[in-house]
Residue frames as a rotation matrix with the C-alpha (Angstrom) as fourth column:
MET 1
-0.703 0.310 -0.640 189.97
0.711 0.287 -0.642 34.38
-0.015 -0.907 -0.422 -46.44
LYS 2
0.048 0.819 0.572 186.58
0.567 -0.493 0.660 36.06
0.823 0.293 -0.488 -46.17
PRO 3
-0.667 -0.271 0.694 186.29
-0.309 -0.747 -0.589 39.06
0.678 -0.607 0.415 -43.81
ALA 4
-0.856 0.329 -0.398 184.67
0.516 0.510 -0.688 38.48
-0.024 -0.795 -0.606 -40.45
HIS 5
-0.430 0.721 -0.542 182.25
-0.093 -0.633 -0.769 41.39
-0.898 -0.280 0.339 -40.84
THR 6
-0.888 0.225 0.400 179.57
0.453 0.284 0.845 40.83
0.077 0.932 -0.355 -43.45
PRO 7
-0.759 0.649 0.055 176.39
-0.649 -0.760 0.010 42.73
0.048 -0.028 0.998 -44.36
GLN 8
-0.326 0.654 -0.683 174.45
-0.126 0.686 0.717 39.47
0.937 0.320 -0.141 -44.46
ALA 9
-0.111 0.403 0.908 172.04
-0.973 -0.228 -0.017 39.03
0.200 -0.886 0.418 -41.58
TYR 10
-0.638 -0.117 -0.761 172.06
-0.022 0.991 -0.134 35.78
0.770 -0.068 -0.635 -39.60
SER 11
0.278 0.792 0.544 169.22
-0.779 -0.146 0.610 34.63
0.563 -0.593 0.576 -37.36
LEU 12
-0.769 -0.571 0.288 170.23
-0.616 0.540 -0.573 32.67
0.172 -0.618 -0.767 -34.28
PRO 13
-0.351 0.660 -0.664 168.17
0.143 0.739 0.659 29.48
0.925 0.136 -0.354 -33.78
THR 14
0.200 0.547 0.813 165.74
-0.742 -0.457 0.491 29.70
0.640 -0.701 0.314 -30.90
CYS 15
0.558 -0.070 0.827 166.79
-0.631 0.612 0.477 26.28
-0.539 -0.788 0.297 -29.60
TRP 16
-0.538 -0.832 0.131 169.08
-0.594 0.485 0.642 23.38
-0.598 0.268 -0.755 -30.42
GLU 17
-0.173 0.552 0.816 166.13
0.389 0.799 -0.458 21.44
-0.905 0.238 -0.353 -31.86
ASP 18
0.716 0.413 -0.562 165.96
-0.281 -0.566 -0.775 23.94
-0.639 0.713 -0.290 -34.73
ILE 19
-0.052 -0.825 -0.563 169.24
-0.995 -0.003 0.096 22.45
-0.081 0.566 -0.821 -36.00
PRO 20
0.721 0.256 -0.643 169.34
-0.392 0.917 -0.075 18.91
0.571 0.306 0.762 -37.43
TRP 21
0.288 -0.535 -0.794 170.96
0.650 0.718 -0.248 16.66
0.703 -0.445 0.554 -34.82
GLY 22
0.045 -0.252 0.967 170.97
-0.352 -0.909 -0.221 19.72
0.935 -0.331 -0.130 -32.55
ALA 23
0.870 0.295 0.395 170.22
-0.469 0.251 0.847 17.63
0.150 -0.922 0.357 -29.47
HIS 24
0.722 -0.680 -0.127 173.40
0.678 0.732 -0.064 15.63
0.137 -0.040 0.990 -30.15
TYR 25
-0.027 -0.742 0.670 175.42
0.370 -0.630 -0.683 18.84
0.929 0.230 0.292 -30.50
GLN 26
0.375 0.244 0.895 174.05
-0.629 -0.642 0.438 20.19
0.681 -0.727 -0.087 -27.23
GLN 27
0.996 0.026 0.089 174.80
-0.083 0.690 0.719 16.97
-0.043 -0.723 0.690 -25.38
ALA 28
0.455 -0.889 0.057 178.33
0.806 0.384 -0.451 16.74
0.379 0.251 0.891 -26.79
LEU 29
-0.055 -0.459 0.886 179.03
0.021 -0.888 -0.459 20.37
0.998 -0.007 0.059 -25.88
GLU 30
0.664 0.344 0.664 177.74
-0.635 -0.208 0.744 19.88
0.394 -0.916 0.081 -22.35
HIS 31
0.909 -0.395 -0.133 180.02
0.416 0.844 0.340 16.87
-0.022 -0.364 0.931 -21.95
ALA 32
0.119 -0.920 0.372 183.01
0.727 -0.175 -0.664 18.91
0.677 0.350 0.648 -23.14
LEU 33
-0.007 -0.064 0.998 182.21
-0.320 -0.945 -0.063 21.82
0.947 -0.320 -0.014 -20.82
ALA 34
0.876 0.451 -0.173 181.63
-0.008 0.371 0.929 19.60
0.483 -0.812 0.328 -17.78
ALA 35
0.310 -0.842 -0.441 185.38
0.911 0.397 -0.116 19.38
0.273 -0.366 0.890 -17.12
TRP 36
-0.562 -0.600 0.569 185.72
0.499 -0.795 -0.345 23.18
0.660 0.090 0.746 -16.98
TRP 37
0.322 0.784 0.531 182.75
0.010 -0.564 0.826 24.36
0.947 -0.261 -0.190 -14.93
PRO 38
0.785 -0.014 -0.619 184.23
0.608 0.208 0.766 23.35
0.118 -0.978 0.172 -11.54
ARG 39
-0.231 -0.964 -0.134 187.28
0.969 -0.241 0.057 25.51
-0.088 -0.117 0.989 -12.34
VAL 40
-0.402 0.165 0.901 185.31
0.361 -0.875 0.321 28.65
0.841 0.455 0.292 -13.15
PHE 41
-0.249 0.258 -0.934 184.85
0.954 -0.100 -0.282 30.84
-0.166 -0.961 -0.221 -10.07
GLY 42
-0.924 -0.072 0.376 183.29
0.141 -0.977 0.160 34.24
0.356 0.201 0.913 -9.52
PHE 43
-0.700 0.687 -0.195 179.99
-0.010 -0.283 -0.959 35.96
-0.714 -0.669 0.205 -8.87
HIS 44
0.299 0.833 -0.465 178.30
-0.499 -0.279 -0.820 36.37
-0.813 0.477 0.333 -12.28
LEU 45
-0.663 -0.376 0.648 178.09
0.329 0.630 0.703 34.04
-0.673 0.679 -0.294 -15.30
LEU 46
-0.063 0.591 -0.805 176.74
-0.670 -0.622 -0.404 35.48
-0.739 0.514 0.435 -18.55
LYS 47
-0.475 0.033 0.879 175.17
0.490 0.840 0.233 33.15
-0.731 0.542 -0.415 -21.14
VAL 48
-0.387 0.212 -0.897 174.67
-0.557 -0.829 0.044 35.00
-0.735 0.517 0.439 -24.43
GLY 49
-0.569 0.247 -0.784 172.17
-0.763 0.198 0.616 33.71
0.307 0.949 0.076 -26.98
ALA 50
0.464 0.872 0.153 169.42
-0.880 0.434 0.193 31.10
0.102 -0.225 0.969 -27.01
LEU 51
0.542 -0.311 -0.781 171.84
-0.042 0.918 -0.395 28.23
0.839 0.247 0.484 -27.59
SER 52
-0.620 -0.775 0.119 173.95
-0.107 -0.067 -0.992 29.33
0.777 -0.628 -0.042 -24.63
ASN 53
-0.256 0.608 0.751 170.83
-0.952 -0.295 -0.085 29.62
0.170 -0.737 0.654 -22.46
ALA 54
0.712 0.634 -0.302 169.99
-0.606 0.772 0.191 25.96
0.354 0.047 0.934 -23.12
ILE 55
-0.077 -0.817 -0.571 173.41
-0.093 0.576 -0.812 24.66
0.993 -0.009 -0.120 -22.03
ALA 56
0.851 0.363 -0.379 173.28
0.280 0.296 0.913 23.01
0.444 -0.883 0.151 -18.59
THR 57
-0.120 -0.893 0.434 175.62
-0.138 -0.418 -0.898 24.80
0.983 -0.168 -0.073 -16.18
ASP 58
0.839 0.536 0.090 174.53
-0.178 0.115 0.977 23.24
0.514 -0.836 0.192 -12.90
SER 59
0.624 -0.664 -0.412 178.07
0.778 0.574 0.253 22.10
0.069 -0.479 0.875 -12.10
CYS 60
0.000 -0.619 0.785 179.47
0.350 -0.736 -0.580 25.62
0.937 0.275 0.216 -12.44
ALA 61
-0.435 -0.276 -0.857 180.75
0.894 -0.017 -0.449 27.14
0.110 -0.961 0.254 -9.19
ILE 62
-0.987 0.140 0.083 179.10
-0.141 -0.990 -0.011 30.47
0.081 -0.022 0.996 -10.05
SER 63
-0.582 0.812 -0.037 175.58
0.642 0.431 -0.635 30.56
-0.500 -0.393 -0.772 -8.62
HIS 64
0.184 0.655 -0.732 174.33
-0.040 -0.740 -0.672 33.78
-0.982 0.153 -0.110 -10.23
GLN 65
-0.726 -0.360 0.586 173.81
0.500 0.310 0.809 32.98
-0.472 0.880 -0.045 -13.91
VAL 66
-0.061 0.646 -0.761 172.19
-0.286 -0.742 -0.607 35.43
-0.956 0.180 0.230 -16.34
ASN 67
-0.240 0.099 0.966 170.61
0.818 0.556 0.147 34.39
-0.522 0.826 -0.215 -19.65
ILE 68
-0.353 0.033 -0.935 170.82
-0.312 -0.946 0.085 37.06
-0.882 0.322 0.344 -22.37
ASN 69
-0.474 0.261 0.841 168.65
0.803 0.519 0.292 36.89
-0.360 0.814 -0.456 -25.48
PRO 70
-0.987 0.102 -0.128 167.33
-0.142 -0.923 0.358 39.55
-0.082 0.371 0.925 -27.87
TYR 71
-0.326 0.919 -0.221 163.94
-0.430 0.064 0.901 37.79
0.842 0.388 0.374 -27.98
ALA 72
-0.146 0.377 0.914 161.60
-0.983 0.044 -0.176 36.85
-0.106 -0.925 0.365 -25.16
ALA 73
0.043 0.124 -0.991 161.60
-0.321 0.941 0.104 33.14
0.946 0.313 0.080 -24.32
ASP 74
0.947 0.305 -0.102 161.39
-0.036 0.415 0.909 30.80
0.320 -0.857 0.404 -21.36
GLY 75
0.573 -0.741 -0.350 164.37
0.797 0.404 0.450 31.10
-0.192 -0.536 0.822 -19.05
VAL 76
-0.109 -0.606 0.788 165.55
0.667 -0.632 -0.394 34.47
0.737 0.482 0.473 -20.44
HIS 77
0.053 0.049 -0.997 166.47
0.949 -0.314 0.035 36.94
-0.311 -0.948 -0.063 -17.70
VAL 78
-0.120 -0.188 -0.975 167.54
0.007 -0.982 0.189 39.99
-0.993 0.015 0.119 -19.72
LEU 79
0.655 0.326 0.682 166.35
0.699 0.083 -0.711 41.09
-0.288 0.942 -0.173 -23.17
ALA 80
0.431 -0.606 -0.668 169.38
-0.318 -0.795 0.516 42.68
-0.845 -0.010 -0.535 -24.80
ASP 81
0.923 -0.227 -0.311 171.34
-0.293 0.108 -0.950 42.86
0.249 0.968 0.033 -28.02
PRO 82
0.696 -0.713 -0.082 174.61
0.670 0.604 0.431 40.87
-0.258 -0.355 0.898 -27.84
TYR 83
0.029 -0.693 0.720 176.31
0.758 -0.454 -0.468 43.81
0.651 0.560 0.512 -29.59
GLN 84
-0.324 -0.069 0.944 175.30
-0.378 -0.905 -0.196 46.14
0.867 -0.421 0.267 -26.74
LEU 85
-0.174 0.205 -0.963 175.33
0.699 0.715 0.025 44.34
0.694 -0.669 -0.268 -23.41
PRO 86
0.451 0.461 0.764 173.59
-0.129 -0.814 0.567 46.32
0.883 -0.355 -0.307 -20.63
PHE 87
0.777 -0.291 -0.558 176.35
0.630 0.347 0.695 45.84
-0.009 -0.892 0.452 -18.08
SER 88
0.855 -0.511 -0.085 179.10
-0.483 -0.845 0.229 48.09
-0.189 -0.155 -0.970 -16.80
GLU 89
0.348 -0.823 -0.448 182.75
-0.538 0.216 -0.815 47.54
0.767 0.525 -0.368 -17.58
LYS 90
-0.613 -0.723 -0.317 184.51
-0.236 0.551 -0.801 44.69
0.754 -0.416 -0.508 -15.78
SER 91
-0.265 0.619 0.739 181.42
-0.963 -0.129 -0.237 43.44
-0.052 -0.775 0.630 -13.98
ILE 92
0.810 0.551 -0.198 181.12
-0.575 0.814 -0.086 39.85
0.114 0.184 0.976 -15.28
ASP 93
0.144 -0.781 0.608 183.33
-0.678 0.370 0.636 36.96
-0.721 -0.503 -0.476 -14.14
ALA 94
-0.727 -0.341 0.596 182.62
0.131 0.783 0.608 34.45
-0.674 0.520 -0.525 -16.94
CYS 95
0.023 0.707 -0.707 180.84
-0.814 -0.397 -0.424 34.40
-0.581 0.585 0.566 -20.28
LEU 96
-0.391 -0.025 0.920 179.53
0.300 0.942 0.153 31.54
-0.870 0.336 -0.361 -22.43
LEU 97
-0.067 0.312 -0.948 179.19
-0.869 -0.485 -0.098 31.99
-0.491 0.817 0.304 -26.19
ALA 98
-0.354 0.038 0.934 177.74
0.165 0.986 0.022 28.71
-0.921 0.161 -0.355 -27.45
HIS 99
-0.389 0.098 0.916 177.74
0.905 0.227 0.360 29.07
-0.173 0.969 -0.177 -31.24
THR 100
0.456 0.544 -0.704 176.94
0.435 -0.827 -0.358 32.76
-0.776 -0.143 -0.614 -30.87
LEU 101
-0.233 -0.634 -0.738 179.67
-0.430 -0.613 0.663 33.80
-0.872 0.472 -0.130 -33.30
SER 102
-0.793 -0.056 0.606 178.46
0.413 0.683 0.603 31.22
-0.448 0.729 -0.518 -35.82
TYR 103
0.045 0.884 0.465 175.26
0.990 -0.100 0.095 33.24
0.130 0.457 -0.880 -36.31
SER 104
0.388 -0.010 -0.921 176.74
0.386 -0.906 0.173 36.73
-0.837 -0.423 -0.348 -36.08
SER 105
0.833 -0.061 0.550 177.38
0.509 -0.306 -0.805 39.18
0.217 0.950 -0.224 -38.90
ASP 106
0.347 -0.751 0.562 180.12
-0.422 -0.660 -0.621 40.89
0.837 -0.022 -0.546 -36.87
PRO 107
0.677 -0.078 -0.732 181.85
0.541 0.727 0.423 38.44
0.499 -0.682 0.535 -34.47
HIS 108
-0.448 -0.890 0.088 184.61
0.615 -0.378 -0.692 40.95
0.649 -0.256 0.716 -33.72
ARG 109
-0.347 0.389 0.854 182.09
-0.457 -0.865 0.208 43.35
0.819 -0.318 0.478 -32.26
ILE 110
0.755 0.631 -0.179 180.62
-0.191 0.472 0.861 40.70
0.628 -0.615 0.477 -30.00
LEU 111
0.311 -0.723 -0.617 184.06
0.823 0.530 -0.206 39.73
0.476 -0.444 0.760 -28.73
ARG 112
-0.647 -0.547 0.531 184.93
0.252 -0.811 -0.528 43.36
0.719 -0.208 0.663 -28.01
GLU 113
0.081 0.767 0.637 181.65
-0.606 -0.470 0.642 43.83
0.792 -0.438 0.426 -26.14
VAL 114
0.834 0.157 -0.530 182.25
0.233 0.770 0.594 40.69
0.501 -0.618 0.606 -24.08
ASP 115
-0.138 -0.966 -0.219 185.79
0.806 0.019 -0.591 41.83
0.575 -0.258 0.776 -23.39
ARG 116
-0.395 0.043 0.918 184.42
-0.220 -0.974 -0.049 45.14
0.892 -0.221 0.394 -22.11
VAL 117
0.478 0.720 0.503 182.19
-0.672 -0.069 0.737 43.56
0.565 -0.691 0.451 -19.47
LEU 118
0.671 -0.274 -0.689 184.60
0.435 0.898 0.067 40.81
0.600 -0.345 0.722 -18.37
ILE 119
0.901 -0.416 0.122 186.77
-0.329 -0.471 0.819 41.40
-0.283 -0.778 -0.561 -15.33
ASN 120
0.071 -0.958 -0.277 190.52
-0.948 0.022 -0.317 40.94
0.310 0.285 -0.907 -15.38
ASP 121
-0.891 -0.431 0.143 191.33
-0.450 0.880 -0.153 37.22
-0.060 -0.200 -0.978 -15.47
GLY 122
0.034 0.980 0.197 187.71
-0.748 0.156 -0.645 36.55
-0.663 -0.126 0.738 -16.43
TRP 123
-0.574 -0.170 0.801 186.69
0.162 0.935 0.315 33.36
-0.803 0.311 -0.509 -18.22
LEU 124
-0.015 0.556 -0.831 185.50
-0.921 -0.331 -0.204 33.15
-0.389 0.763 0.517 -21.83
LEU 125
-0.570 -0.048 0.820 184.09
0.096 0.988 0.124 29.87
-0.816 0.149 -0.559 -23.13
LEU 126
0.089 0.575 -0.814 183.02
-0.822 -0.419 -0.386 29.81
-0.563 0.703 0.435 -26.77
SER 127
-0.329 -0.085 0.940 182.07
0.261 0.949 0.177 27.09
-0.907 0.304 -0.291 -29.23
GLY 128
0.073 0.344 -0.936 181.31
-0.834 -0.493 -0.247 26.83
-0.546 0.799 0.251 -32.92
PHE 129
0.909 0.245 0.336 181.19
-0.003 0.812 -0.584 24.58
-0.416 0.530 0.739 -35.94
ASN 130
-0.073 -0.995 0.072 184.47
-0.089 0.079 0.993 23.24
-0.993 0.066 -0.094 -37.28
PRO 131
0.486 0.273 -0.830 184.91
-0.795 -0.257 -0.550 23.87
-0.363 0.927 0.092 -41.04
ILE 132
-0.434 -0.675 -0.596 187.38
-0.811 0.581 -0.069 20.97
0.393 0.454 -0.800 -41.29
SER 133
-0.682 0.341 0.647 184.76
-0.258 0.716 -0.649 18.29
-0.685 -0.609 -0.400 -40.66
LEU 134
-0.632 0.548 0.548 181.77
0.759 0.578 0.298 16.60
-0.153 0.605 -0.782 -42.23
LEU 135
0.418 0.786 -0.455 179.76
0.650 -0.609 -0.455 19.76
-0.635 -0.106 -0.765 -41.64
GLY 136
-0.050 -0.531 -0.846 182.39
-0.330 -0.791 0.516 21.79
-0.943 0.305 -0.135 -43.44
ALA 137
-0.925 -0.252 0.284 182.23
0.140 0.470 0.872 19.40
-0.353 0.846 -0.399 -46.38
GLY 138
-0.160 0.953 0.256 178.44
0.956 0.214 -0.199 19.78
-0.244 0.213 -0.946 -46.46
LYS 139
0.294 0.228 -0.928 178.80
0.195 -0.965 -0.175 23.56
-0.936 -0.129 -0.328 -46.55
LEU 140
-0.657 -0.618 -0.432 180.59
-0.330 -0.280 0.902 23.22
-0.678 0.734 -0.020 -49.89
THR 141
-0.674 0.502 0.542 177.56
0.716 0.622 0.315 21.48
-0.179 0.601 -0.779 -51.40
PRO 142
-0.925 0.276 0.262 175.39
-0.140 -0.887 0.440 24.07
0.354 0.370 0.859 -53.23
GLY 143
-0.135 0.975 -0.178 172.10
0.036 0.184 0.982 22.43
0.990 0.126 -0.060 -52.29
LEU 144
0.255 0.199 -0.946 172.87
0.868 0.384 0.315 22.46
0.426 -0.901 -0.075 -48.55
ARG 145
-0.702 -0.687 0.186 174.26
0.541 -0.685 -0.489 25.95
0.463 -0.242 0.852 -48.07
GLN 146
-0.460 0.608 0.647 170.86
-0.474 -0.784 0.400 27.43
0.751 -0.122 0.649 -47.20
CYS 147
0.568 0.668 -0.480 169.96
0.004 0.581 0.814 24.71
0.823 -0.465 0.327 -44.68
GLN 148
0.444 -0.364 0.819 170.89
-0.896 -0.213 0.391 24.30
0.032 -0.907 -0.420 -41.04
PRO 149
0.661 -0.319 -0.679 173.59
0.374 -0.644 0.668 23.93
-0.650 -0.695 -0.306 -39.85
TYR 150
-0.041 -0.750 0.660 175.45
0.976 0.110 0.186 24.54
-0.212 0.652 0.728 -43.11
CYS 151
0.477 0.273 0.835 174.15
0.540 -0.841 -0.033 28.12
0.694 0.466 -0.549 -43.36
ALA 152
0.936 -0.180 -0.304 176.02
0.198 -0.447 0.872 29.01
-0.293 -0.876 -0.383 -40.16
ARG 153
0.616 -0.788 -0.004 179.42
-0.626 -0.486 -0.610 30.64
0.479 0.379 -0.792 -40.25
MET 154
0.915 -0.383 -0.128 182.37
0.401 0.822 0.405 28.33
-0.050 -0.422 0.905 -39.64
PHE 155
0.630 -0.754 0.188 185.69
-0.699 -0.655 -0.287 29.73
0.340 0.049 -0.939 -38.47
THR 156
0.315 -0.615 -0.723 188.87
0.232 0.788 -0.570 27.72
0.920 0.011 0.391 -37.99
GLN 157
0.736 -0.108 -0.669 190.44
0.677 0.086 0.731 27.33
-0.021 -0.990 0.136 -34.57
MET 158
-0.314 -0.949 0.004 193.54
0.946 -0.313 0.080 29.20
-0.075 0.029 0.997 -35.70
ARG 159
-0.405 0.216 0.888 191.49
0.344 -0.864 0.367 32.21
0.847 0.454 0.276 -36.73
MET 160
0.682 0.726 0.092 189.51
0.150 -0.263 0.953 32.33
0.716 -0.636 -0.288 -33.51
VAL 161
0.467 -0.618 -0.633 192.67
0.863 0.162 0.478 31.95
-0.193 -0.769 0.609 -31.43
ASP 162
-0.556 -0.667 0.496 194.15
0.773 -0.635 0.012 34.87
0.307 0.390 0.868 -33.37
TRP 163
0.121 0.681 0.722 191.11
0.126 -0.732 0.669 37.01
0.985 0.010 -0.174 -32.50
LEU 164
0.897 0.253 -0.364 191.50
0.357 0.075 0.931 36.19
0.263 -0.965 -0.022 -28.82
SER 165
0.066 -0.956 -0.285 195.24
0.988 0.022 0.155 36.86
-0.142 -0.292 0.946 -28.84
LEU 166
-0.426 -0.170 0.888 194.62
0.482 -0.874 0.064 40.35
0.765 0.456 0.454 -30.25
LEU 167
0.486 0.662 0.570 192.41
-0.242 -0.525 0.816 41.01
0.840 -0.535 -0.095 -27.23
ASN 168
-0.428 -0.810 0.401 195.17
-0.683 0.000 -0.730 39.64
0.592 -0.586 -0.553 -24.97
TYR 169
0.638 0.629 0.443 193.42
-0.769 0.552 0.323 36.41
-0.041 -0.547 0.836 -23.97
GLU 170
-0.595 -0.788 0.160 195.30
-0.790 0.610 0.061 33.32
-0.146 -0.089 -0.985 -22.88
VAL 171
0.324 0.696 -0.641 193.80
-0.781 0.579 0.234 30.23
0.534 0.425 0.731 -24.54
LEU 172
-0.198 -0.347 0.917 193.82
-0.876 0.482 -0.007 27.42
-0.439 -0.805 -0.400 -21.99
TYR 173
-0.412 0.128 0.902 192.15
0.222 0.974 -0.037 24.83
-0.884 0.184 -0.430 -24.19
GLN 174
-0.036 0.444 -0.896 191.24
-0.928 -0.346 -0.135 24.42
-0.370 0.827 0.424 -27.84
GLY 175
-0.858 -0.227 0.461 189.89
-0.110 0.957 0.267 21.26
-0.502 0.178 -0.846 -29.36
THR 176
-0.302 0.766 -0.567 187.32
-0.909 -0.053 0.413 19.66
0.286 0.640 0.713 -31.64
PHE 177
-0.844 0.126 0.521 185.01
-0.171 0.859 -0.483 16.76
-0.508 -0.497 -0.703 -30.90
HIS 178
0.121 0.951 0.285 181.88
-0.049 0.293 -0.955 14.91
-0.991 0.101 0.082 -32.08
VAL 179
-0.808 -0.577 -0.121 183.10
-0.175 0.040 0.984 13.62
-0.563 0.816 -0.133 -35.46
VAL 180
-0.791 0.580 0.194 179.85
0.508 0.447 0.736 12.05
0.340 0.681 -0.648 -36.69
PRO 181
-0.797 0.454 0.398 176.94
-0.508 -0.860 -0.037 14.55
0.326 -0.232 0.917 -36.47
TRP 182
0.127 0.973 -0.191 174.12
-0.699 0.225 0.679 11.98
0.703 0.047 0.709 -36.33
LYS 183
-0.149 -0.255 -0.955 175.77
0.386 0.875 -0.293 9.80
0.910 -0.413 -0.032 -33.70
ILE 184
0.877 0.465 0.120 174.69
0.038 -0.316 0.948 10.05
0.479 -0.827 -0.295 -30.09
PRO 185
0.042 -0.939 0.340 177.70
-0.553 -0.305 -0.776 11.37
0.832 -0.155 -0.532 -28.13
GLN 186
0.299 -0.066 -0.952 179.19
0.611 0.780 0.138 9.23
0.733 -0.623 0.274 -25.41
LYS 187
0.983 0.095 0.157 179.60
-0.062 -0.631 0.773 10.68
0.173 -0.770 -0.615 -21.95
ILE 188
0.165 -0.983 0.076 183.14
-0.147 -0.100 -0.984 11.80
0.975 0.151 -0.161 -21.21
THR 189
0.888 0.167 -0.429 184.46
0.339 0.393 0.855 10.24
0.312 -0.904 0.292 -18.03
THR 190
-0.078 -0.985 -0.155 187.97
0.944 -0.023 -0.330 11.74
0.321 -0.172 0.931 -18.09
SER 191
0.071 0.037 -0.997 188.92
0.697 -0.716 0.023 15.01
-0.713 -0.697 -0.077 -16.42
ALA 192
-0.443 -0.252 -0.860 189.71
-0.379 -0.818 0.434 16.68
-0.813 0.518 0.267 -19.77
PRO 193
0.639 0.769 -0.039 187.65
-0.335 0.232 -0.913 16.44
-0.693 0.596 0.406 -22.97
HIS 194
-0.111 -0.638 0.762 189.04
0.531 0.610 0.589 14.29
-0.840 0.470 0.271 -25.76
SER 195
0.110 0.064 -0.992 189.93
-0.593 -0.797 -0.117 16.19
-0.798 0.601 -0.050 -28.92
ALA 196
0.220 0.030 0.975 189.24
0.643 0.747 -0.168 14.67
-0.733 0.664 0.145 -32.35
PRO 197
-0.732 -0.643 -0.223 190.96
0.287 -0.589 0.755 16.30
-0.617 0.489 0.616 -35.36
LEU 198
-0.891 0.422 0.169 187.86
0.092 -0.197 0.976 16.17
0.445 0.885 0.137 -37.59
GLY 199
-0.563 0.703 -0.435 185.24
0.733 0.182 -0.655 16.90
-0.381 -0.687 -0.618 -34.96
CYS 200
-0.076 0.642 0.763 182.18
0.806 -0.411 0.426 18.85
0.587 0.647 -0.487 -36.05
LEU 201
0.903 0.412 0.119 182.22
0.240 -0.716 0.656 21.02
0.355 -0.564 -0.746 -32.93
MET 202
-0.199 -0.978 0.066 185.02
0.507 -0.161 -0.847 23.12
0.839 -0.135 0.528 -31.49
LEU 203
0.861 0.393 -0.323 185.53
0.461 -0.334 0.822 24.53
0.215 -0.857 -0.469 -28.03
LEU 204
-0.195 -0.898 0.394 187.87
0.356 -0.439 -0.825 27.26
0.914 -0.020 0.405 -26.82
VAL 205
0.770 0.301 -0.563 188.45
0.626 -0.182 0.758 28.16
0.125 -0.936 -0.328 -23.18
ALA 206
-0.175 -0.817 0.549 190.36
0.569 -0.539 -0.621 31.39
0.803 0.204 0.560 -22.52
ARG 207
0.375 0.204 -0.904 191.06
0.885 -0.368 0.284 33.89
-0.275 -0.907 -0.319 -19.76
LYS 208
0.784 -0.016 0.621 191.39
0.256 -0.902 -0.347 37.64
0.566 0.431 -0.703 -20.02
ARG 209
0.162 -0.828 -0.537 194.89
0.981 0.077 0.177 38.78
-0.105 -0.556 0.825 -19.09
THR 210
0.962 0.152 -0.227 195.98
0.162 -0.986 0.025 42.30
-0.220 -0.061 -0.974 -18.23
ILE 211
0.136 -0.976 -0.172 199.75
-0.399 -0.212 0.892 41.75
-0.907 -0.053 -0.418 -18.52
PRO 212
0.429 -0.003 -0.903 200.92
-0.902 0.061 -0.428 41.26
0.056 0.998 0.024 -22.16
LEU 213
0.909 -0.025 0.416 201.58
-0.055 0.982 0.180 37.60
-0.413 -0.187 0.891 -22.85
THR 214
0.322 -0.836 0.444 204.58
0.947 0.283 -0.155 38.42
0.004 0.470 0.883 -25.10
MET 215
0.248 -0.328 -0.911 206.90
0.298 -0.869 0.394 41.39
-0.922 -0.369 -0.118 -24.71
SER 216
0.990 0.136 0.032 207.31
0.079 -0.357 -0.931 43.61
-0.115 0.924 -0.364 -27.76
PRO 217
0.360 -0.918 0.169 210.80
0.889 0.282 -0.361 43.75
0.283 0.280 0.917 -29.40
LEU 218
0.133 -0.301 0.944 211.03
0.054 -0.949 -0.310 47.50
0.990 0.092 -0.110 -28.73
ARG 219
0.780 0.194 0.596 210.43
-0.557 -0.219 0.801 47.00
0.286 -0.956 -0.063 -25.01
GLN 220
0.858 -0.514 -0.020 212.98
0.487 0.800 0.350 44.18
-0.164 -0.310 0.937 -24.91
LYS 221
0.150 -0.832 0.534 215.57
0.730 -0.271 -0.628 46.41
0.667 0.484 0.567 -26.59
PHE 222
0.319 0.041 0.947 214.82
-0.352 -0.923 0.158 49.23
0.880 -0.384 -0.280 -24.16
ASN 223
0.962 0.090 0.259 215.25
-0.275 0.308 0.911 46.93
0.002 -0.947 0.321 -21.16
LYS 224
0.649 -0.759 0.048 218.67
0.761 0.649 -0.029 45.79
-0.009 0.055 0.998 -22.41
LEU 225
0.453 -0.498 0.739 220.10
0.108 -0.793 -0.600 49.34
0.885 0.352 -0.305 -22.60
PRO 226
-0.170 -0.580 -0.796 222.82
0.897 0.243 -0.369 49.78
0.407 -0.777 0.479 -19.96
VAL 227
0.902 0.431 -0.001 222.33
0.370 -0.772 0.517 52.43
0.222 -0.467 -0.856 -17.29
ARG 228
-0.041 -0.974 0.225 225.35
0.684 -0.191 -0.704 54.74
0.729 0.125 0.673 -17.34
ARG 229
0.404 0.099 -0.910 226.39
0.863 -0.373 0.342 56.74
-0.305 -0.923 -0.236 -14.32
ALA 230
0.784 -0.113 0.611 227.02
0.192 -0.891 -0.411 60.45
0.591 0.439 -0.677 -14.61
VAL 231
0.334 -0.741 -0.582 230.58
0.942 0.282 0.182 60.27
0.030 -0.609 0.792 -13.23
GLY 232
-0.541 -0.616 0.572 231.68
0.643 -0.742 -0.191 63.72
0.542 0.265 0.798 -14.39
ALA 233
0.124 0.678 0.724 228.70
-0.138 -0.711 0.690 65.44
0.983 -0.186 0.006 -12.86
THR 234
0.849 0.174 -0.498 229.33
0.414 0.366 0.833 63.71
0.328 -0.914 0.239 -9.56
LYS 235
-0.061 -0.962 -0.267 232.96
0.996 -0.041 -0.080 64.84
0.067 -0.271 0.960 -9.47
SER 236
-0.512 -0.104 0.853 232.03
0.300 -0.952 0.063 68.43
0.805 0.288 0.519 -10.31
TYR 237
0.558 0.788 0.261 229.49
-0.051 -0.282 0.958 68.48
0.829 -0.547 -0.117 -7.56
ARG 238
0.691 -0.338 -0.639 232.04
0.720 0.399 0.568 67.22
0.062 -0.853 0.519 -5.04
LYS 239
-0.380 -0.908 0.177 234.68
0.887 -0.412 -0.211 69.81
0.264 0.077 0.961 -6.05
GLY 240
-0.450 0.240 0.860 232.29
0.046 -0.956 0.291 72.70
0.892 0.170 0.419 -5.76
TYR 241
0.554 0.704 -0.444 230.96
0.452 0.194 0.871 71.67
0.699 -0.684 -0.211 -2.38
ARG 242
-0.559 -0.679 0.476 231.92
-0.061 -0.539 -0.840 73.98
0.827 -0.499 0.260 0.53
PRO 243
-0.074 0.538 -0.840 230.81
0.886 0.423 0.192 73.13
0.458 -0.729 -0.508 4.06
PHE 244
0.611 0.385 0.692 229.41
0.044 -0.889 0.456 75.90
0.790 -0.248 -0.561 6.24
């Protein structure tokens, strides 16, 4: 397994149209997120990266939505580096990372920075390319490795879930969809997005928890220790007691 941090620099596309079939990816991702936006509540929604800025979030219950991008563009509200978000700790209710980690040289650092600004029980919605798909097979072809979207980083769901669990996030949903890249996605009419095993896109929805999801074995052993009463000390105290 290759390390997550790499010295190679990745440039995030300025829009979905910079990626072949990018409009299909955007539409499929918006369909998958549509079932979750009505459940996300709070005051501030943070959309990190140009691809996140382009995702339609009109159905989200959060009215104040901030677009973050390191480069000036239409619709960008704050110019900032995703590795150093200009917000105080625990000030954001939800964050969208649409393929942001796929074009990052240090995804762990971005996740830690997002975790810093998210409130307790805050929402994290992130997407990426699935390596176990047709796109993943194209990444193995030498002639396509330097082209979009095969030049992007592709992490498995299990690895990304492991990253979130280390930060004490509860994953509410994980799934892949949009199997054929060049096919126009069909609108999802069900309340929950359909998951396809070999989908080119993946989506994870998680919430930041403050209470550990699993108790450590040492704490469990400590809780099972019986509490013994100091009987001898009690008797000695009673024998030596003299009323006034």
